[in-house]
N, C-alpha and C positions, 0 to 999 in steps of 0.2 A: 177445443172440437175442430178438424180441418172443414174449412168453408166449400159448399156445394160449386162445381161448375154452372157455366149459366144454364144445361141443359139438365141440371140435377137438383132434385128436390135434398131437402137437409136430412129426410129418410135416406137418401140412395148413400151417401156419404158413410154409417156408422149400417145398414142392412145390406141382406142378398135379398132382391128379388127371386122370388120360385114363382113357377107359370106350368101351370098343369093342362096341357094340349086339351081340345074341345073333344076329341075320342077317349080320353080317359073322365072327363066331367060329364059325357053322356051317362056315364055309371054312377058316377058321384060328385054332385057339383061342389067345386071349389075353386073361388076365387083366387086370382094374384095373391102372395102372399110376402110381407118384408117382414125377413125374418131377423135376428140377430147374427153377425158373421160371428162364425164357429166352420169345425169340419162340414164337410160335405155332409155324413150320415146326419149329424147332429141339426142341420138345416135341413134337410128332408125329414125328418122329425116331426123339428119345428113346423113346418108349413103344412105337415097331415095333422095335426093337433085340428086346424078347422075342417078335415074331411078324415076322423079316423075310418072310415070304413074302407077308403082309399087304399091304407095301408097295408095290406093284405095282398092288394095287387101290386104295388110296386114292390114290395120286398118280400122275399121266400122267407121258412123256417129258419134258416142261418143268418139271417140279418143281410142278405147281400140282394143288390136289386135282381130283379126274375128277367130271364132271357126274353121275354116278352114285352119288355121297358126298354127304354133307351134314355141315357140321361145326357144332355150338351150342359157344357159350362161356358158362358162366353160362347159358343156357336161348334164349340169343340167337344164331340162325344167321347165321354167316358168309357175306357176301352176294357177297365177290373174292373169288374163289377161287385167285386168282395171286398176291394180296398177303398174303402169310404172316408179317410183319414186326414185326407187331403183338408186342409186349412183354407178357406174361400176369403176373399176379401170384399170388402165394402165396395159394393155399388157392380158386384157380379151380380150376373143372370143365368139362374138356374131351369132350363125346362125339361119337363118331363113326359114323353111322350108313349104311343103305342107301338112299338117296333114292327115294323111290315116283317112279314112273309108269305114263302108259297112260291109260287110260281105260275 
């Protein structure tokens, strides 16, 4: 098993961190999750086990990320809401936020 860097914990080396923004937690509390490395879809689903009521808010009926939700992987926004097959790496950080709209 790889050794953590000084700024990492052992958990960081084999997991992905998923954080749900306060705007989403206002509806359903969901603390930061550390889940096993997998595809983005699997990581999101694993993180949502802690808050199953939030799942329908994040995913639409086809299993895509909803238009009013933005997902960032290591501060890079996900542009293709339907393709969640990319494999994440140990230590990656996924941030799920409520997308802003209007004018």
